[in-house]
N, C-alpha and C positions, 0 to 999 in steps of 0.2 A: 838693706833698710828699704829702699824706694821700691825694690820688686815687691818685697815683703808689705808696702802700707797698698800697692797697686793691688795686690791679690786679695787683702784683706777688704778695700772698698769694691772690688769685685765680686767679691763671696757677696760681700752686702745687698748687692743689686743683685745676683742672684735670688736671695731670699728674697725679696720684695717684689722681683717678676712671677715667684712661683707663688708667692702668698696673692699677688695679684693675679695669675690663672684661677687660683682656686677659687678665690671670690668671683670671676668671669664665670666658670662653670658652673657654681651653685645658683647664679642669676639665671644663667641658662637653662637649667633644670627646675627652676621656679616658674619663670616664662613659660615654659613648656607646660610645667600643668596648668598653670593660670590660662592658657590657649585650649589646653584641653578641657578644664572645666566650662571654660565660655561656650566652647563645642556643644557640649553635653547640654547647658542652659540654654542656648538657643535650639537644641532640638528638642528640649520639652516646653519650650513656650511654641516651637511649631505645632506641636502633637497638641497640646490645650487650643491654639487659634482653631484645629481641625475641630476639636469637639465642641468648642462653643459654635463655632457653624454648621455641625451636625445636631446638633442641640434644637438650634433655633429653626433648622427645616422640620425638623420632630414636632417643633411645638407647632410650625405652620399649620401640620400634616394635621395633628391631632385637633386645632380649632378648626379647621377644615372639614372633620369628620363630626366634629359636636354640631357644627351647624347645619349639616346636613341628618344628620340624624333628628335634630330640632325641628325641622321642616318636614321629614318623613312622621313622626310623632303628630305635626299639627294637621297631617293630612288624612291621619288615622282616624 
């Protein structure tokens, strides 16, 4: 009888531990997905920053070219 109670108690602990392991695995998978999504967002932010910088350079070049055209037109 005592061994049976001990066995039942240990079986309950095994079930609890299996449940905990499953929950931890699920959480680990979620964390991995979140980390991957974060990396993807950071990559997109970096690309956006590069595009913003390139756009600024192009706008500056455009303004400079327009100024040169205006100067040449006034000379003519």
